[in-house]
C-alpha positions as CSV (number, residue, x, y, z in Angstrom):
1,M,2.9,3.2,0.7
2,W,2.1,-0.2,-0.6
3,N,-0.7,-1.7,-2.6
4,S,-1.6,-4.9,-0.9
5,G,-2.8,-6.4,-4.2
6,K,0.5,-5.9,-6.0
7,K,3.7,-7.4,-4.5
8,L,6.7,-5.6,-5.9
9,A,10.3,-6.7,-5.1
10,L,13.1,-4.3,-5.5
11,A,15.9,-5.4,-7.8
12,A,19.3,-6.3,-6.3
13,G,20.8,-3.1,-7.6
14,L,18.3,-1.0,-5.8
15,V,19.0,-2.9,-2.6
16,A,22.7,-2.1,-3.0
17,A,21.9,1.5,-3.5
18,A,19.8,1.5,-0.3
19,L,22.7,-0.1,1.6
20,G,24.8,2.9,0.6
21,V,22.5,5.3,2.4
22,A,23.6,4.1,5.8
23,A,27.2,3.5,5.0
24,C,28.4,6.2,7.3
25,G,26.4,4.8,10.3
26,H,24.2,6.7,12.8
27,G,22.0,8.1,10.0
28,E,24.7,9.8,8.0
29,A,24.0,9.4,4.3
30,G,26.6,8.4,1.9
31,S,27.4,10.9,-0.9
32,A,25.7,8.7,-3.5
33,S,22.3,9.2,-1.9
34,S,22.5,12.9,-1.1
35,A,22.2,15.7,-3.7
36,G,23.2,18.4,-1.2
37,T,21.7,21.9,-1.2
38,V,20.2,23.3,-4.3
39,P,19.1,27.0,-4.4
40,A,15.3,27.3,-4.5
41,S,15.5,29.4,-7.6
42,Q,17.2,26.5,-9.5
43,P,15.1,23.4,-9.0
44,S,17.2,20.2,-9.4
45,A,14.3,18.1,-10.7
46,Q,15.0,17.2,-14.3
47,Q,11.9,17.8,-16.3
48,S,10.7,14.7,-18.2
49,D,10.0,14.7,-21.9
50,A,6.9,12.6,-21.0
51,A,5.2,15.5,-19.2
52,P,1.4,15.5,-19.6
53,A,0.1,17.3,-22.6
54,N,-2.4,19.3,-20.5
55,K,0.1,20.5,-18.0
56,N,-0.4,24.1,-18.9
57,T,-4.2,23.9,-18.7
58,E,-4.6,23.0,-15.1
59,S,-3.8,26.1,-13.1
60,A,-5.0,26.4,-9.5
61,P,-8.4,28.0,-9.1
62,P,-8.3,31.3,-7.1
63,A,-8.4,30.9,-3.3
64,S,-11.8,32.6,-3.4
65,Q,-13.2,29.5,-5.0
66,T,-11.5,27.0,-2.7
67,G,-12.5,28.2,0.7
68,G,-9.4,30.3,1.1
69,F,-7.0,27.5,0.3
70,D,-4.4,29.0,-2.1
71,G,-3.5,26.2,-4.5
72,A,-0.9,28.4,-6.3
73,K,0.9,29.0,-3.0
74,A,0.7,25.3,-2.2
75,Y,2.2,24.5,-5.6
76,E,5.0,26.9,-4.9
77,Q,5.7,25.0,-1.7
78,V,5.9,21.8,-3.7
79,A,8.4,23.3,-6.1
80,K,10.5,24.6,-3.2
81,I,10.7,21.2,-1.6
82,V,11.6,19.6,-4.9
83,S,14.3,22.2,-5.5
84,Y,16.4,20.7,-2.7
85,G,16.8,17.5,-4.7
86,P,16.6,14.0,-3.2
87,R,15.7,13.9,0.5
88,P,16.0,10.3,1.8
89,S,16.1,9.9,5.6
90,A,19.3,11.2,7.2
91,S,20.6,12.8,4.0
92,E,21.9,16.4,3.6
93,G,18.9,17.1,1.4
94,I,16.3,16.1,4.0
95,R,18.1,18.3,6.6
96,H,17.6,21.3,4.4
97,V,13.9,20.4,3.9
98,Q,13.5,20.0,7.7
99,D,15.0,23.5,8.2
100,Y,12.6,24.9,5.5
101,I,9.5,23.2,7.0
102,R,10.4,24.4,10.5
103,E,10.9,28.0,9.3
104,Q,7.6,28.0,7.3
105,L,5.6,26.7,10.2
106,K,7.1,29.1,12.7
107,S,6.6,32.1,10.4
108,D,2.9,31.1,10.2
109,G,2.6,31.2,14.0
110,C,2.5,27.5,14.6
111,T,3.8,25.9,17.7
112,V,6.4,23.4,16.4
113,D,7.3,20.2,18.1
114,E,10.2,18.1,16.8
115,D,10.9,14.4,17.6
116,D,14.4,13.3,16.8
117,F,14.6,9.5,16.9
118,H,16.6,6.6,15.6
119,A,15.1,3.8,13.6
120,S,16.4,0.3,13.2
121,T,16.3,-0.5,9.5
122,P,17.5,-3.3,7.3
123,V,20.5,-1.1,6.4
124,G,21.3,-0.1,10.0
125,D,20.5,2.6,12.5
126,I,19.1,5.7,10.8
127,A,18.5,9.1,12.4
128,M,15.0,10.5,11.7
129,K,12.9,13.5,12.6
130,N,9.1,14.1,12.8
131,I,8.0,17.7,12.8
132,V,4.6,18.5,14.2
133,A,2.8,21.9,13.9
134,K,0.2,22.5,16.5
135,T,-2.7,25.0,16.6
136,Q,-4.6,25.9,19.7
137,G,-8.0,24.6,20.5
138,T,-10.5,25.7,23.1
139,G,-11.2,22.0,24.0
140,Q,-9.2,18.8,24.5
141,G,-9.7,17.2,21.1
142,I,-7.1,16.9,18.4
143,I,-7.6,16.6,14.6
144,L,-4.4,15.1,13.2
145,L,-3.2,15.7,9.6
146,L,-0.4,13.6,8.2
147,T,2.1,13.7,5.4
148,H,5.5,12.2,4.9
149,Y,8.4,14.3,3.6
150,D,11.2,11.8,3.0
151,S,12.0,10.5,-0.5
152,L,12.9,7.1,-1.7
153,S,16.6,6.3,-1.2
154,S,17.1,3.5,-3.7
155,V,16.4,5.3,-7.0
156,K,19.1,7.6,-8.3
157,D,18.0,11.2,-8.8
158,F,14.6,10.6,-7.2
159,V,13.1,13.9,-6.1
160,G,9.6,12.7,-5.3
161,A,7.5,15.6,-6.6
162,E,4.3,13.6,-6.3
163,D,5.5,11.2,-3.7
164,S,5.6,13.2,-1.3
165,A,6.2,16.9,-2.1
166,S,2.7,17.3,-3.4
167,S,1.1,16.5,0.0
168,D,3.8,18.5,1.8
169,G,2.8,21.6,-0.1
170,V,-0.8,21.0,0.8
171,M,0.0,20.7,4.5
172,L,2.2,23.7,4.5
173,E,-0.6,25.8,3.0
174,L,-3.1,24.3,5.5
175,A,-0.7,25.3,8.3
176,R,-0.6,28.9,7.0
177,L,-4.4,29.0,7.1
178,L,-5.0,27.2,10.4
179,C,-2.1,28.4,12.7
180,G,-3.3,31.4,14.7
181,K,-6.9,30.3,14.6
182,K,-8.5,29.0,17.8
183,E,-11.1,26.3,17.1
184,P,-12.9,23.8,19.4
185,N,-10.3,21.1,18.6
186,S,-6.5,21.6,18.1
187,V,-5.2,20.7,14.7
188,W,-1.9,19.0,14.6
189,I,-0.1,18.7,11.3
190,A,2.6,16.1,11.3
191,F,5.4,15.9,8.7
192,L,6.7,12.4,9.0
193,D,10.1,11.0,8.3
194,G,10.9,7.4,7.2
195,E,7.7,6.4,5.3
196,E,9.7,4.9,2.4
197,A,11.3,1.5,2.7
198,F,15.0,1.1,2.6
199,V,14.9,-2.4,1.0
200,N,11.3,-3.7,0.7
201,W,7.9,-2.8,2.1
202,D,7.2,-6.5,2.5
203,Q,10.2,-7.0,4.8
204,D,10.0,-6.7,8.6
205,E,8.0,-3.5,8.7
206,D,10.6,-1.7,6.6
207,H,8.4,1.4,6.2
208,T,6.3,4.0,8.1
209,Y,9.0,4.6,10.7
210,G,7.8,8.1,11.4
211,S,4.1,7.3,11.8
212,R,4.8,4.3,14.0
213,E,7.0,6.6,16.2
214,L,4.4,9.3,16.3
215,A,1.6,6.9,17.2
216,A,3.7,5.3,20.0
217,R,4.8,8.6,21.3
218,L,1.2,9.9,21.5
219,A,0.1,6.7,23.2
220,V,2.7,7.1,25.9
221,S,1.9,10.8,26.5
222,G,-1.8,10.1,26.6
223,D,-2.5,12.4,23.7
224,L,-3.6,9.6,21.4
225,K,-6.9,9.2,23.1
226,R,-7.6,12.9,22.4
227,V,-7.3,12.4,18.6
228,K,-10.8,12.5,17.1
229,A,-9.7,11.8,13.5
230,T,-6.6,11.3,11.4
231,I,-6.4,12.4,7.8
232,L,-3.4,11.3,5.7
233,A,-2.5,12.8,2.4
234,D,0.0,11.0,0.1
235,M,0.4,11.3,-3.7
236,I,-2.4,13.8,-4.3
237,G,-1.0,16.2,-7.0
238,Q,-0.9,14.2,-10.2
239,Y,-2.7,15.1,-13.4
240,G,-6.0,13.2,-14.0
241,L,-6.3,12.7,-10.2
242,A,-8.9,10.0,-9.3
243,I,-8.7,9.2,-5.6
244,P,-10.3,5.9,-4.6
245,R,-11.9,5.1,-1.2
246,E,-9.0,3.4,0.6
247,G,-10.2,0.1,2.0
248,N,-8.4,0.0,5.3
249,S,-9.7,3.5,6.3
250,T,-12.4,4.1,8.8
251,K,-15.7,4.1,7.0
252,W,-17.5,7.0,8.7
253,L,-14.4,9.3,8.2
254,T,-14.1,8.2,4.6
255,D,-17.8,8.9,4.0
256,L,-17.3,12.3,5.5
257,V,-14.4,13.2,3.2
258,W,-16.1,11.9,0.1
259,K,-19.4,13.6,1.0
260,T,-17.5,16.9,1.5
261,A,-15.8,16.4,-1.8
262,G,-19.1,15.8,-3.6
263,R,-20.7,18.8,-2.0
264,L,-17.8,21.0,-3.3
265,G,-18.2,19.6,-6.8
266,Y,-15.2,17.2,-6.8
267,G,-17.0,13.9,-7.4
268,D,-14.9,13.3,-10.4
269,V,-11.7,13.4,-8.3
270,F,-12.9,11.6,-5.1
271,V,-14.3,8.6,-6.9
272,S,-16.5,5.7,-5.6
273,R,-14.2,2.8,-6.5
274,G,-12.1,1.2,-3.8
275,E,-8.5,0.3,-3.4
276,T,-6.6,-1.1,-0.4
277,I,-3.3,0.6,0.6
278,S,-0.9,0.2,3.5
279,D,0.4,3.6,4.4
280,D,1.1,6.0,7.3
281,H,-2.4,5.8,8.6
282,Q,-2.0,2.1,9.5
283,P,-0.3,2.7,12.9
284,F,-3.2,4.8,14.0
285,L,-5.8,2.4,12.7
286,S,-4.1,-0.4,14.7
287,R,-4.6,1.8,17.8
288,N,-8.3,2.3,17.0
289,V,-7.9,5.9,16.0
290,P,-10.3,6.8,13.1
291,S,-8.1,7.4,10.1
292,V,-8.4,7.9,6.4
293,D,-5.9,7.8,3.6
294,I,-6.3,10.3,0.7
295,I,-4.1,8.8,-2.1
296,D,-4.1,8.0,-5.8
297,W,-1.4,5.3,-5.9
298,D,-2.8,3.4,-8.9
299,G,-3.1,6.6,-11.1
300,F,0.6,7.1,-10.9
301,Q,1.3,3.6,-12.3
302,N,0.0,4.3,-15.8
303,P,2.2,5.7,-17.1
304,K,4.5,4.4,-14.4
305,Y,6.1,7.3,-12.7
306,W,5.9,6.0,-9.1
307,H,9.3,5.4,-7.5
308,T,11.2,6.4,-10.7
309,A,13.3,9.4,-11.5
310,Q,10.4,10.5,-13.6
311,D,8.5,11.7,-10.5
312,T,9.4,15.3,-11.2
313,L,7.7,18.6,-10.8
314,D,6.1,18.6,-14.2
315,K,3.9,15.6,-13.1
316,V,2.2,17.8,-10.4
317,S,-1.0,19.7,-11.2
318,P,-1.7,23.0,-9.3
319,R,-5.4,22.3,-9.8
320,S,-5.1,18.8,-8.2
321,V,-3.2,20.2,-5.2
322,A,-5.8,23.0,-4.8
323,I,-8.7,20.5,-4.9
324,V,-7.3,18.2,-2.2
325,G,-6.3,21.1,0.0
326,H,-9.9,22.5,-0.3
327,V,-11.4,19.1,0.6
328,I,-9.2,18.6,3.6
329,L,-9.8,22.2,4.8
330,E,-13.6,21.7,4.6
331,T,-13.4,18.3,6.2
332,V,-11.5,19.8,9.1
333,N,-14.3,22.3,9.4
334,E,-16.9,19.5,9.4
335,L,-14.9,17.7,12.1
336,Q,-14.7,20.8,14.2
337,N,-18.5,21.0,14.1
338,K,-18.9,17.3,14.7
339,F,-16.7,17.4,17.8
340,H,-17.6,20.8,19.1
């Protein structure tokens, strides 16, 4: 994602690191960018000495208090994804995460659709994969949930616990709850590859490869016109979470999410201030699909953990994960009622 008010340029050393990702061509990652397989019981994320002082005070509330959304289980999913180490596009790490996501979705009874595609990037042709879980609906409408699961390639030892394992954990728990249920509208949960830039977000659309692929694919198939609303979650697990109203997002959908959060008692988390972010919802907005981005980008800047090796599991709050999952789940219910 990119904050349009803050232009950041990657240093030459980071560019060189990104070039190493595609050194093998056709999406094969060089050894410098791939951490390989790490057993789930031995997370590879190095815990930072700068972990929040309150990290042991924010346990996830019980599922009985969050509409059935189990924040503890979602947090376990975050930890599992982080345990595989760095997962830039086309790396060995991301292939293991792809296998894990697929297995989890199928075990939850989801229909799983995979889209293997190649993206032309500033560092060459890169193989990518979108994974979409689909629930059954009694009608023709689709409610689309989005998260990206790749991690930044240009920072050594970057495991992306907040960006983006936190939202991946939320979406996997939502899949567990929603797959097998038949509602008026189908719910599609898309795990997107290639959100992160290889060189610079400001350069020739070097970002959001997976979401642009998915939007184009749905347009060709005719399914895009069935999408009633798109909800993107990105960077939603940090301590002191304060999610602003994203300025590019569709107003009525943003209002619905924030009204739902307020009704659930989370007005201190879904705050009234605004911030403008370019993110994976943009390709859907550009095709006139109502879309909202749930993200606290600015909060991860102070202290600055975003896109550093300090984005580790100890920066993720089980309570924050539970709150966002609860709000999205209830918003989906509201959308089901709205588009019955």
